[in-house]
MMTF fields as JSON, N, C-alpha, C and O atoms, coordinates in Angstrom:
{
  "mmtfVersion": "1.0.0",
  "mmtfProducer": "UNKNOWN",
  "numBonds": 507,
  "numAtoms": 508,
  "numGroups": 127,
  "numChains": 1,
  "numModels": 1,
  "chainsPerModel": [1],
  "groupsPerChain": [127],
  "chainIdList": ["A"],
  "bondAtomList": [4, 2, 8, 6, 12, 10, 16, 14, 20, 18, 24, 22, 28, 26, 32, 30, 36, 34, 40, 38, 44, 42, 48, 46, 52, 50, 56, 54, 60, 58, 64, 62, 68, 66, 72, 70, 76, 74, 80, 78, 84, 82, 88, 86, 92, 90, 96, 94, 100, 98, 104, 102, 108, 106, 112, 110, 116, 114, 120, 118, 124, 122, 128, 126, 132, 130, 136, 134, 140, 138, 144, 142, 148, 146, 152, 150, 156, 154, 160, 158, 164, 162, 168, 166, 172, 170, 176, 174, 180, 178, 184, 182, 188, 186, 192, 190, 196, 194, 200, 198, 204, 202, 208, 206, 212, 210, 216, 214, 220, 218, 224, 222, 228, 226, 232, 230, 236, 234, 240, 238, 244, 242, 248, 246, 252, 250, 256, 254, 260, 258, 264, 262, 268, 266, 272, 270, 276, 274, 280, 278, 284, 282, 288, 286, 292, 290, 296, 294, 300, 298, 304, 302, 308, 306, 312, 310, 316, 314, 320, 318, 324, 322, 328, 326, 332, 330, 336, 334, 340, 338, 344, 342, 348, 346, 352, 350, 356, 354, 360, 358, 364, 362, 368, 366, 372, 370, 376, 374, 380, 378, 384, 382, 388, 386, 392, 390, 396, 394, 400, 398, 404, 402, 408, 406, 412, 410, 416, 414, 420, 418, 424, 422, 428, 426, 432, 430, 436, 434, 440, 438, 444, 442, 448, 446, 452, 450, 456, 454, 460, 458, 464, 462, 468, 466, 472, 470, 476, 474, 480, 478, 484, 482, 488, 486, 492, 490, 496, 494, 500, 498, 504, 502],
  "bondOrderList": [1, 1, 1, 1, 1, 1, 1, 1, 1, 1, 1, 1, 1, 1, 1, 1, 1, 1, 1, 1, 1, 1, 1, 1, 1, 1, 1, 1, 1, 1, 1, 1, 1, 1, 1, 1, 1, 1, 1, 1, 1, 1, 1, 1, 1, 1, 1, 1, 1, 1, 1, 1, 1, 1, 1, 1, 1, 1, 1, 1, 1, 1, 1, 1, 1, 1, 1, 1, 1, 1, 1, 1, 1, 1, 1, 1, 1, 1, 1, 1, 1, 1, 1, 1, 1, 1, 1, 1, 1, 1, 1, 1, 1, 1, 1, 1, 1, 1, 1, 1, 1, 1, 1, 1, 1, 1, 1, 1, 1, 1, 1, 1, 1, 1, 1, 1, 1, 1, 1, 1, 1, 1, 1, 1, 1, 1],
  "groupList": [{"groupName": "MET", "atomNameList": ["N", "CA", "C", "O"], "elementList": ["N", "C", "C", "O"], "formalChargeList": [0, 0, 0, 0], "bondAtomList": [1, 0, 2, 1, 3, 2], "bondOrderList": [1, 1, 2], "singleLetterCode": "M", "chemCompType": "L-PEPTIDE LINKING"}, {"groupName": "SER", "atomNameList": ["N", "CA", "C", "O"], "elementList": ["N", "C", "C", "O"], "formalChargeList": [0, 0, 0, 0], "bondAtomList": [1, 0, 2, 1, 3, 2], "bondOrderList": [1, 1, 2], "singleLetterCode": "S", "chemCompType": "L-PEPTIDE LINKING"}, {"groupName": "TYR", "atomNameList": ["N", "CA", "C", "O"], "elementList": ["N", "C", "C", "O"], "formalChargeList": [0, 0, 0, 0], "bondAtomList": [1, 0, 2, 1, 3, 2], "bondOrderList": [1, 1, 2], "singleLetterCode": "Y", "chemCompType": "L-PEPTIDE LINKING"}, {"groupName": "ALA", "atomNameList": ["N", "CA", "C", "O"], "elementList": ["N", "C", "C", "O"], "formalChargeList": [0, 0, 0, 0], "bondAtomList": [1, 0, 2, 1, 3, 2], "bondOrderList": [1, 1, 2], "singleLetterCode": "A", "chemCompType": "L-PEPTIDE LINKING"}, {"groupName": "GLN", "atomNameList": ["N", "CA", "C", "O"], "elementList": ["N", "C", "C", "O"], "formalChargeList": [0, 0, 0, 0], "bondAtomList": [1, 0, 2, 1, 3, 2], "bondOrderList": [1, 1, 2], "singleLetterCode": "Q", "chemCompType": "L-PEPTIDE LINKING"}, {"groupName": "PRO", "atomNameList": ["N", "CA", "C", "O"], "elementList": ["N", "C", "C", "O"], "formalChargeList": [0, 0, 0, 0], "bondAtomList": [1, 0, 2, 1, 3, 2], "bondOrderList": [1, 1, 2], "singleLetterCode": "P", "chemCompType": "L-PEPTIDE LINKING"}, {"groupName": "ASN", "atomNameList": ["N", "CA", "C", "O"], "elementList": ["N", "C", "C", "O"], "formalChargeList": [0, 0, 0, 0], "bondAtomList": [1, 0, 2, 1, 3, 2], "bondOrderList": [1, 1, 2], "singleLetterCode": "N", "chemCompType": "L-PEPTIDE LINKING"}, {"groupName": "CYS", "atomNameList": ["N", "CA", "C", "O"], "elementList": ["N", "C", "C", "O"], "formalChargeList": [0, 0, 0, 0], "bondAtomList": [1, 0, 2, 1, 3, 2], "bondOrderList": [1, 1, 2], "singleLetterCode": "C", "chemCompType": "L-PEPTIDE LINKING"}, {"groupName": "GLY", "atomNameList": ["N", "CA", "C", "O"], "elementList": ["N", "C", "C", "O"], "formalChargeList": [0, 0, 0, 0], "bondAtomList": [1, 0, 2, 1, 3, 2], "bondOrderList": [1, 1, 2], "singleLetterCode": "G", "chemCompType": "PEPTIDE LINKING"}, {"groupName": "LYS", "atomNameList": ["N", "CA", "C", "O"], "elementList": ["N", "C", "C", "O"], "formalChargeList": [0, 0, 0, 0], "bondAtomList": [1, 0, 2, 1, 3, 2], "bondOrderList": [1, 1, 2], "singleLetterCode": "K", "chemCompType": "L-PEPTIDE LINKING"}, {"groupName": "VAL", "atomNameList": ["N", "CA", "C", "O"], "elementList": ["N", "C", "C", "O"], "formalChargeList": [0, 0, 0, 0], "bondAtomList": [1, 0, 2, 1, 3, 2], "bondOrderList": [1, 1, 2], "singleLetterCode": "V", "chemCompType": "L-PEPTIDE LINKING"}, {"groupName": "ASP", "atomNameList": ["N", "CA", "C", "O"], "elementList": ["N", "C", "C", "O"], "formalChargeList": [0, 0, 0, 0], "bondAtomList": [1, 0, 2, 1, 3, 2], "bondOrderList": [1, 1, 2], "singleLetterCode": "D", "chemCompType": "L-PEPTIDE LINKING"}, {"groupName": "THR", "atomNameList": ["N", "CA", "C", "O"], "elementList": ["N", "C", "C", "O"], "formalChargeList": [0, 0, 0, 0], "bondAtomList": [1, 0, 2, 1, 3, 2], "bondOrderList": [1, 1, 2], "singleLetterCode": "T", "chemCompType": "L-PEPTIDE LINKING"}, {"groupName": "ARG", "atomNameList": ["N", "CA", "C", "O"], "elementList": ["N", "C", "C", "O"], "formalChargeList": [0, 0, 0, 0], "bondAtomList": [1, 0, 2, 1, 3, 2], "bondOrderList": [1, 1, 2], "singleLetterCode": "R", "chemCompType": "L-PEPTIDE LINKING"}, {"groupName": "LEU", "atomNameList": ["N", "CA", "C", "O"], "elementList": ["N", "C", "C", "O"], "formalChargeList": [0, 0, 0, 0], "bondAtomList": [1, 0, 2, 1, 3, 2], "bondOrderList": [1, 1, 2], "singleLetterCode": "L", "chemCompType": "L-PEPTIDE LINKING"}, {"groupName": "TRP", "atomNameList": ["N", "CA", "C", "O"], "elementList": ["N", "C", "C", "O"], "formalChargeList": [0, 0, 0, 0], "bondAtomList": [1, 0, 2, 1, 3, 2], "bondOrderList": [1, 1, 2], "singleLetterCode": "W", "chemCompType": "L-PEPTIDE LINKING"}, {"groupName": "GLU", "atomNameList": ["N", "CA", "C", "O"], "elementList": ["N", "C", "C", "O"], "formalChargeList": [0, 0, 0, 0], "bondAtomList": [1, 0, 2, 1, 3, 2], "bondOrderList": [1, 1, 2], "singleLetterCode": "E", "chemCompType": "L-PEPTIDE LINKING"}, {"groupName": "PHE", "atomNameList": ["N", "CA", "C", "O"], "elementList": ["N", "C", "C", "O"], "formalChargeList": [0, 0, 0, 0], "bondAtomList": [1, 0, 2, 1, 3, 2], "bondOrderList": [1, 1, 2], "singleLetterCode": "F", "chemCompType": "L-PEPTIDE LINKING"}, {"groupName": "ILE", "atomNameList": ["N", "CA", "C", "O"], "elementList": ["N", "C", "C", "O"], "formalChargeList": [0, 0, 0, 0], "bondAtomList": [1, 0, 2, 1, 3, 2], "bondOrderList": [1, 1, 2], "singleLetterCode": "I", "chemCompType": "L-PEPTIDE LINKING"}, {"groupName": "HIS", "atomNameList": ["N", "CA", "C", "O"], "elementList": ["N", "C", "C", "O"], "formalChargeList": [0, 0, 0, 0], "bondAtomList": [1, 0, 2, 1, 3, 2], "bondOrderList": [1, 1, 2], "singleLetterCode": "H", "chemCompType": "L-PEPTIDE LINKING"}],
  "groupTypeList": [0, 1, 2, 3, 2, 2, 4, 5, 6, 5, 7, 8, 9, 1, 10, 8, 11, 7, 12, 10, 13, 3, 14, 1, 9, 3, 14, 11, 4, 1, 15, 8, 16, 12, 2, 10, 8, 14, 3, 14, 16, 8, 17, 18, 13, 8, 11, 14, 5, 6, 3, 11, 1, 10, 15, 8, 5, 2, 14, 9, 3, 19, 8, 17, 12, 13, 19, 17, 18, 5, 11, 11, 8, 14, 8, 3, 2, 12, 10, 3, 11, 17, 3, 3, 11, 6, 5, 9, 8, 1, 17, 18, 14, 1, 0, 5, 8, 9, 19, 10, 10, 12, 10, 10, 11, 8, 10, 18, 2, 11, 1, 15, 16, 1, 8, 8, 16, 7, 5, 1, 2, 2, 15, 12, 9, 16, 13],
  "groupIdList": [1, 2, 3, 4, 5, 6, 7, 8, 9, 10, 11, 12, 13, 14, 15, 16, 17, 18, 19, 20, 21, 22, 23, 24, 25, 26, 27, 28, 29, 30, 31, 32, 33, 34, 35, 36, 37, 38, 39, 40, 41, 42, 43, 44, 45, 46, 47, 48, 49, 50, 51, 52, 53, 54, 55, 56, 57, 58, 59, 60, 61, 62, 63, 64, 65, 66, 67, 68, 69, 70, 71, 72, 73, 74, 75, 76, 77, 78, 79, 80, 81, 82, 83, 84, 85, 86, 87, 88, 89, 90, 91, 92, 93, 94, 95, 96, 97, 98, 99, 100, 101, 102, 103, 104, 105, 106, 107, 108, 109, 110, 111, 112, 113, 114, 115, 116, 117, 118, 119, 120, 121, 122, 123, 124, 125, 126, 127],
  "secStructList": [7, 3, 3, 3, 3, 7, 7, 7, 7, 6, 6, 7, 7, 7, 1, 1, 7, 2, 2, 2, 2, 2, 2, 2, 2, 2, 2, 6, 7, 7, 2, 2, 2, 2, 2, 2, 2, 2, 2, 2, 2, 2, 2, 2, 2, 6, 1, 7, 6, 6, 1, 2, 2, 2, 2, 2, 2, 2, 2, 2, 2, 6, 6, 7, 3, 3, 3, 3, 7, 7, 7, 7, 1, 1, 1, 7, 7, 7, 2, 2, 2, 2, 2, 2, 2, 7, 7, 1, 1, 3, 3, 3, 3, 3, 3, 6, 6, 6, 3, 3, 3, 3, 3, 3, 6, 6, 3, 3, 3, 3, 1, 1, 7, 7, 6, 6, 1, 7, 7, 1, 3, 3, 3, 3, 7, 7, 7],
  "xCoordList": [-24.049, -22.939, -21.82, -21.578, -21.156, -20.052, -18.774, -18.74, -17.739, -16.455, -15.367, -15.376, -14.416, -13.257, -11.993, -11.888, -11.054, -9.777, -9.084, -8.964, -8.626, -7.92, -6.759, -6.966, -5.541, -4.343, -3.278, -2.434, -3.314, -2.368, -1.02, -0.122, -0.866, 0.387, 1.53, 1.502, 2.535, 3.601, 4.43, 5.108, 4.383, 5.111, 4.196, 4.64, 2.923, 1.984, 1.515, 0.833, 1.863, 1.451, -0.014, -0.482, -0.729, -2.152, -2.556, -3.701, -1.635, -1.939, -1.618, -0.492, -2.613, -2.386, -2.522, -2.434, -2.733, -2.823, -4.176, -4.273, -5.222, -6.542, -7.038, -7.712, -6.711, -7.135, -6.487, -7.152, -5.199, -4.491, -5.068, -5.305, -5.291, -5.86, -7.232, -7.499, -8.099, -9.47, -9.493, -10.192, -8.73, -8.727, -8.089, -8.523, -7.065, -6.438, -7.441, -7.453, -8.278, -9.302, -10.336, -10.651, -10.86, -11.913, -11.432, -12.197, -10.175, -9.635, -8.943, -8.478, -8.878, -8.194, -6.749, -6.264, -6.071, -4.668, -3.863, -4.411, -2.569, -1.708, -1.646, -1.963, -1.235, -1.057, -0.057, -0.28, 1.048, 2.085, 1.607, 1.896, 0.881, 0.361, -0.577, -0.53, -1.425, -2.351, -1.6, -1.899, -0.632, 0.151, 0.853, 0.796, 1.513, 2.231, 1.252, 1.532, 0.107, -0.891, -1.399, -1.545, -1.667, -2.129, -1.023, -1.288, 0.218, 1.34, 1.537, 1.784, 1.428, 1.555, 0.41, 0.623, -0.81, -1.962, -1.772, -2.086, -1.26, -0.992, 0.078, -0.04, 1.112, 2.166, 1.601, 1.9, 0.786, 0.17, -0.704, -0.725, -1.427, -2.379, -1.779, -2.443, -0.518, 0.141, -0.473, -0.566, -0.893, -1.517, -1.093, -0.468, -1.433, -1.049, -1.928, -3.078, -1.405, -2.16, -3.495, -4.421, -3.609, -4.856, -5.846, -6.87, -5.552, -6.473, -7.65, -7.473, -8.852, -10.043, -9.834, -10.302, -9.12, -8.899, -7.953, -7.786, -7.335, -6.439, -7.106, -7.177, -7.593, -8.13, -9.481, -9.858, -10.227, -11.474, -11.237, -11.835, -10.371, -10.066, -9.429, -9.644, -8.65, -8.048, -9.146, -9.093, -10.135, -11.255, -12.073, -12.492, -12.3, -13.068, -12.38, -13.045, -11.058, -10.297, -10.417, -10.184, -10.777, -10.968, -12.442, -12.813, -13.279, -14.672, -15.644, -16.79, -15.214, -16.091, -16.831, -16.355, -17.99, -18.827, -19.116, -19.364, -19.084, -19.35, -20.838, -21.526, -21.317, -22.709, -22.729, -21.942, -23.62, -23.757, -24.802, -25.777, -24.603, -25.55, -26.551, -26.165, -27.838, -28.85, -28.882, -28.668, -29.145, -29.255, -30.565, -31.643, -30.462, -31.667, -32.297, -33.306, -31.697, -32.223, -31.789, -31.97, -31.216, -30.774, -29.268, -28.774, -28.543, -27.095, -26.406, -25.29, -27.067, -26.516, -26.436, -26.343, -26.47, -26.356, -24.897, -24.033, -24.619, -23.25, -22.761, -23.525, -21.478, -20.891, -21.579, -21.836, -21.875, -22.579, -23.964, -24.394, -24.678, -25.99, -25.843, -26.623, -24.832, -24.593, -24.309, -24.854, -23.459, -23.118, -24.361, -24.537, -25.22, -26.447, -27.401, -28.101, -27.428, -28.316, -27.783, -28.517, -26.51, -25.867, -25.163, -23.937, -25.939, -25.352, -24.63, -23.981, -24.738, -24.045, -23.329, -23.872, -22.11, -21.353, -20.135, -19.935, -19.32, -18.092, -18.216, -18.542, -17.954, -18.148, -16.974, -16.437, -16.575, -15.568, -16.282, -16.836, -16.275, -16.992, -16.016, -14.933, -16.409, -15.583, -16.29, -17.449, -15.561, -16.052, -15.463, -14.306, -16.228, -15.759, -14.407, -14.291, -13.389, -12.07, -11.305, -10.28, -11.793, -11.04, -10.766, -9.733, -11.602, -11.363, -11.986, -12.961, -11.398, -11.902, -11.913, -10.96, -13.0, -13.162, -13.871, -14.611, -13.642, -14.303, -15.315, -15.069, -16.464, -17.492, -17.677, -17.956, -17.521, -17.712, -18.743, -18.558, -19.823, -20.9, -21.336, -21.511, -21.51, -22.009, -20.987, -21.333, -19.736, -18.679, -17.787, -17.336, -17.539, -16.658, -15.226, -14.909, -14.36, -12.95, -12.129, -12.132, -11.43, -10.654, -9.651, -9.725, -8.713, -7.729, -8.251, -7.592, -9.424, -10.102, -11.601, -12.032, -12.39, -13.832, -14.429, -14.66, -14.672, -15.111, -16.604, -17.047, -17.37, -18.798, -19.595, -20.668, -19.112, -19.827, -19.569, -20.206, -18.639, -18.355, -19.512, -20.258, -19.657, -20.757, -20.218, -19.558, -20.489, -19.994, -20.804, -21.984, -20.149, -20.85, -21.065, -22.031, -20.176, -20.362, -19.65, -18.861, -19.948, -19.317, -19.106, -19.737, -18.202, -17.912, -18.287, -18.121, -18.789, -19.088, -18.857, -18.872, -18.644, -18.447, -19.61, -19.869, -20.3, -21.422, -20.889, -19.885, -21.554, -21.085, -21.72, -21.453],
  "yCoordList": [-3.557, -2.971, -3.998, -4.808, -3.94, -4.844, -4.037, -3.083, -4.427, -3.743, -4.763, -5.866, -4.382, -5.222, -4.373, -3.296, -4.871, -4.176, -4.12, -5.132, -2.914, -2.751, -1.8, -0.625, -2.3, -1.505, -1.909, -2.758, -1.3, -1.686, -0.961, -1.265, -0.005, 0.746, -0.242, -0.98, -0.27, -1.262, -1.131, -2.079, 0.031, 0.23, 0.08, 0.219, -0.202, -0.399, 0.872, 0.807, 2.016, 3.286, 3.548, 3.236, 4.122, 4.386, 5.79, 6.012, 6.728, 8.112, 8.989, 8.991, 9.728, 10.685, 10.139, 10.908, 8.849, 8.309, 7.675, 6.81, 8.092, 7.477, 7.642, 6.757, 8.756, 8.967, 7.933, 7.349, 7.713, 6.725, 5.328, 4.574, 4.993, 3.673, 3.496, 2.482, 4.482, 4.381, 4.261, 3.41, 5.111, 5.073, 3.794, 3.261, 3.299, 2.056, 0.904, 0.066, 0.865, -0.185, -0.02, -0.975, 1.196, 1.444, 1.249, 0.801, 1.582, 1.486, 0.144, -0.115, -0.704, -1.986, -1.794, -2.478, -0.836, -0.539, -0.82, -0.908, -0.957, -1.055, 0.312, 1.335, 0.313, 1.564, 2.455, 3.656, 1.86, 2.616, 3.228, 4.39, 2.458, 2.971, 4.157, 5.155, 4.03, 5.114, 6.326, 7.453, 6.111, 7.219, 8.006, 9.235, 7.284, 7.949, 8.703, 9.832, 8.093, 8.77, 10.051, 11.075, 9.99, 11.186, 12.227, 13.426, 11.776, 12.707, 13.465, 14.671, 12.753, 13.42, 14.404, 15.519, 13.982, 14.884, 16.109, 17.229, 15.893, 16.995, 17.932, 19.149, 17.385, 18.206, 19.092, 20.284, 18.503, 19.259, 20.384, 21.478, 20.117, 21.085, 21.961, 22.869, 21.697, 22.495, 22.32, 23.275, 21.088, 20.822, 19.438, 18.681, 19.114, 17.837, 16.695, 16.926, 15.472, 14.33, 14.072, 13.558, 14.424, 14.147, 15.311, 15.259, 16.355, 17.486, 17.092, 16.409, 17.527, 17.248, 17.681, 17.025, 18.801, 19.342, 18.476, 18.71, 17.485, 16.561, 15.199, 14.692, 14.607, 13.253, 13.229, 12.198, 14.338, 14.407, 14.27, 13.403, 15.113, 14.967, 13.618, 13.089, 13.065, 11.745, 10.692, 9.852, 10.739, 9.802, 10.055, 9.114, 11.321, 11.655, 11.091, 10.582, 11.181, 10.644, 9.115, 8.527, 8.487, 7.036, 6.646, 5.507, 7.596, 7.283, 7.413, 6.977, 8.006, 8.172, 9.507, 10.462, 9.56, 10.755, 11.077, 10.178, 12.363, 12.788, 13.04, 13.568, 12.65, 12.856, 13.386, 12.948, 14.322, 14.84, 14.045, 13.573, 13.901, 13.201, 14.23, 15.206, 14.026, 14.99, 15.114, 14.136, 16.301, 16.548, 15.952, 16.334, 15.012, 14.369, 15.186, 14.78, 16.347, 17.202, 16.779, 17.52, 15.592, 15.086, 15.213, 15.236, 15.294, 15.412, 14.168, 14.237, 13.042, 11.829, 10.666, 9.515, 10.936, 9.868, 9.441, 10.23, 8.207, 7.745, 6.889, 6.514, 6.596, 5.677, 4.315, 3.678, 3.87, 2.595, 2.636, 1.658, 3.772, 3.922, 3.838, 3.161, 4.534, 4.529, 3.107, 2.673, 2.388, 1.014, 0.131, -0.685, 0.287, -0.504, -0.16, -1.032, 1.111, 1.562, 1.255, 1.374, 0.86, 0.616, -0.744, -0.811, -1.822, -3.162, -3.614, -4.661, -2.84, -3.182, -1.959, -0.854, -2.156, -1.077, -0.682, -1.135, 0.181, 0.673, 2.184, 2.903, 2.662, 4.068, 4.571, 3.847, 5.812, 6.482, 7.613, 8.503, 7.59, 8.576, 9.559, 9.178, 10.828, 11.868, 12.484, 12.892, 12.54, 13.223, 14.629, 14.811, 15.617, 17.008, 17.224, 17.202, 17.433, 17.801, 16.782, 17.111, 15.521, 14.632, 13.221, 12.663, 12.625, 11.224, 10.837, 11.441, 9.81, 9.239, 7.724, 7.146, 7.091, 5.651, 5.047, 5.736, 3.76, 3.071, 2.058, 1.356, 2.01, 1.009, 0.221, 0.798, -1.093, -1.97, -3.031, -3.792, -3.058, -4.031, -4.081, -5.156, -2.892, -2.776, -2.997, -2.944, -3.245, -3.475, -2.234, -1.723, -1.757, -0.606, -1.122, -1.96, -0.625, -1.0, 0.161, 1.248, -0.069, 0.992, 0.364, -0.828, 1.175, 0.681, 0.792, 0.357, 1.371, 1.445, 1.466, 1.777, 1.147, 1.049, 2.459, 3.057, 2.973, 4.366, 4.486, 5.51, 3.468, 3.467, 4.572, 4.917, 5.144, 6.22, 7.606, 8.567, 7.735, 9.036, 9.447, 8.598, 10.757, 11.288, 11.849, 12.888, 11.18, 11.649, 12.823, 12.983, 13.639, 14.754, 14.495, 14.99, 13.726, 13.363, 12.057, 11.565, 11.499, 10.243, 10.228, 10.973, 9.36, 9.112, 7.684, 6.79, 7.466, 6.105, 6.014, 7.016, 4.799, 4.545, 3.695, 2.618, 4.183, 3.428, 2.204, 2.274, 1.095, -0.164, -0.359, -1.356],
  "zCoordList": [4.698, 3.987, 3.849, 4.743, 2.716, 2.461, 2.265, 1.487, 2.971, 2.909, 2.617, 3.162, 1.74, 1.458, 1.588, 1.001, 2.355, 2.508, 1.151, 0.461, 0.772, -0.502, -0.276, 0.027, -0.42, -0.205, -1.227, -0.939, -2.429, -3.468, -3.402, -4.187, -2.475, -2.377, -2.137, -1.153, -3.018, -2.902, -1.629, -1.232, -0.987, 0.269, 1.478, 2.618, 1.232, 2.319, 3.002, 4.024, 2.461, 3.062, 2.733, 1.638, 3.692, 3.451, 3.887, 4.281, 3.819, 4.161, 2.959, 2.461, 2.502, 1.428, 0.02, -0.938, -0.142, -1.501, -1.797, -2.668, -1.084, -1.288, -2.724, -3.251, -3.35, -4.735, -5.654, -6.51, -5.472, -6.288, -6.045, -6.99, -4.785, -4.462, -5.095, -5.741, -4.909, -5.418, -6.942, -7.492, -7.615, -9.07, -9.597, -10.619, -8.911, -9.384, -9.356, -10.257, -8.327, -8.239, -9.353, -10.064, -9.498, -10.478, -11.918, -12.773, -12.183, -13.541, -13.801, -14.911, -12.774, -12.88, -13.335, -14.236, -12.679, -12.949, -11.687, -10.588, -11.862, -10.69, -10.013, -10.62, -8.757, -8.022, -8.764, -8.912, -9.231, -9.921, -11.225, -11.513, -12.008, -13.273, -13.031, -13.749, -12.015, -11.695, -11.183, -11.577, -10.312, -9.754, -10.863, -10.894, -11.77, -12.868, -13.768, -14.172, -14.086, -14.92, -14.274, -14.942, -12.975, -12.257, -12.127, -12.211, -11.923, -11.823, -13.144, -13.142, -14.264, -15.568, -15.79, -16.267, -15.44, -15.569, -14.681, -15.084, -13.478, -12.557, -13.086, -12.944, -13.691, -14.272, -15.379, -15.444, -16.245, -17.342, -16.809, -17.372, -15.725, -15.17, -14.079, -13.58, -13.702, -12.676, -11.294, -10.522, -10.985, -9.698, -9.217, -9.959, -7.987, -7.403, -7.913, -8.289, -7.933, -8.463, -7.773, -8.4, -6.486, -5.775, -5.79, -5.109, -6.557, -6.69, -7.579, -8.588, -7.199, -8.015, -9.465, -10.396, -9.641, -10.989, -11.808, -13.005, -11.187, -11.879, -12.065, -13.184, -10.981, -11.126, -11.821, -12.379, -11.805, -12.559, -14.055, -14.693, -14.635, -16.064, -16.41, -17.5, -15.484, -15.706, -15.848, -16.746, -14.966, -15.078, -16.335, -17.009, -16.649, -17.849, -19.096, -19.998, -19.143, -20.273, -20.358, -21.414, -19.248, -19.219, -19.339, -19.054, -19.761, -20.051, -18.891, -19.0, -17.782, -16.622, -16.686, -17.299, -16.052, -15.983, -14.525, -13.72, -14.187, -12.807, -12.599, -13.473, -11.424, -11.025, -9.599, -8.759, -9.324, -7.971, -7.214, -7.799, -5.944, -5.084, -4.584, -3.94, -4.871, -4.446, -2.922, -2.205, -2.449, -1.013, -0.519, -0.974, 0.416, 0.953, 2.074, 2.65, 2.386, 3.438, 4.826, 5.792, 4.928, 6.228, 6.417, 7.544, 5.301, 5.36, 5.889, 6.406, 5.761, 6.353, 5.369, 5.794, 4.077, 3.082, 3.026, 2.644, 3.401, 3.566, 2.401, 1.512, 2.435, 1.467, 1.568, 0.547, 2.769, 2.961, 2.332, 1.719, 2.477, 1.835, 0.32, -0.349, -0.222, -1.66, -2.142, -3.157, -1.419, -1.808, -1.813, -2.718, -0.815, -0.741, -1.879, -2.393, -2.271, -3.343, -4.734, -5.715, -4.833, -6.125, -6.112, -6.027, -6.195, -6.121, -7.388, -7.392, -8.452, -9.699, -10.235, -10.216, -10.713, -11.329, -10.522, -9.395, -11.131, -10.518, -10.336, -11.281, -9.117, -8.76, -7.945, -7.108, -8.187, -7.38, -6.662, -7.307, -5.327, -4.528, -3.901, -3.454, -3.871, -3.277, -2.076, -2.152, -0.971, 0.21, 0.22, -0.161, 0.645, 0.581, 1.251, 2.476, 0.421, 0.898, 1.706, 2.303, 1.739, 2.596, 2.108, 2.477, 1.324, 1.01, -0.33, -0.778, -0.959, -2.207, -2.018, -1.496, -2.449, -2.255, -3.463, -4.164, -3.703, -4.809, -4.274, -3.294, -4.957, -4.689, -5.981, -7.032, -5.902, -7.056, -6.675, -5.725, -7.435, -7.208, -5.747, -5.174, -5.151, -3.79, -2.697, -1.517, -3.054, -2.073, -1.997, -3.022, -0.783, -0.555, -0.479, 0.366, -1.36, -1.373, -0.841, -1.419, 0.255, 0.89, 1.848, 2.148, 2.326, 3.287, 4.72, 5.665, 4.867, 6.167, 5.917, 4.806, 6.904, 6.743, 6.738, 7.789, 5.532, 5.349, 5.048, 4.528, 5.365, 5.058, 5.706, 5.21, 6.801, 7.49, 6.939, 7.371, 5.987, 5.367, 4.457, 3.97, 4.23, 3.406, 2.096, 2.098, 0.979, -0.319, -0.867, -0.553, -1.691, -2.332, -3.818, -4.398, -4.439, -5.84, -6.129, -5.322, -7.312, -7.708, -9.209, -9.959, -9.622, -11.033, -11.353, -10.522, -12.547, -12.997, -14.494, -15.209, -14.945, -16.371, -16.847, -16.309, -17.852, -18.41, -19.119, -19.828, -18.931, -19.543, -20.89, -21.56]
}
């Protein structure tokens, strides 16, 4: 597994903004640009920027498609497994109710080593 520290928050904070961090990496945007885009989407939808109902449509508007991760019956398919299985491309992975992370060309980009988390779905943009 390959992990790279990624913390674009201009104030260095790394609690509560994982969605903004992950999307900024995947969309090649600054943290601020992503935050403002999600805040506007959230305002339109009457929800918070990190709600699935907000960042999903934001990604869709940027050409991304959501895919579910099939249940392997073991319940142990991790972000590290996903990164190893996907050595090419840009992906945003969502863990049930707790975390969002980006994998680019098999490298996990996050402010902490989240390879042991278990994703339920991911977004990708076809090239």
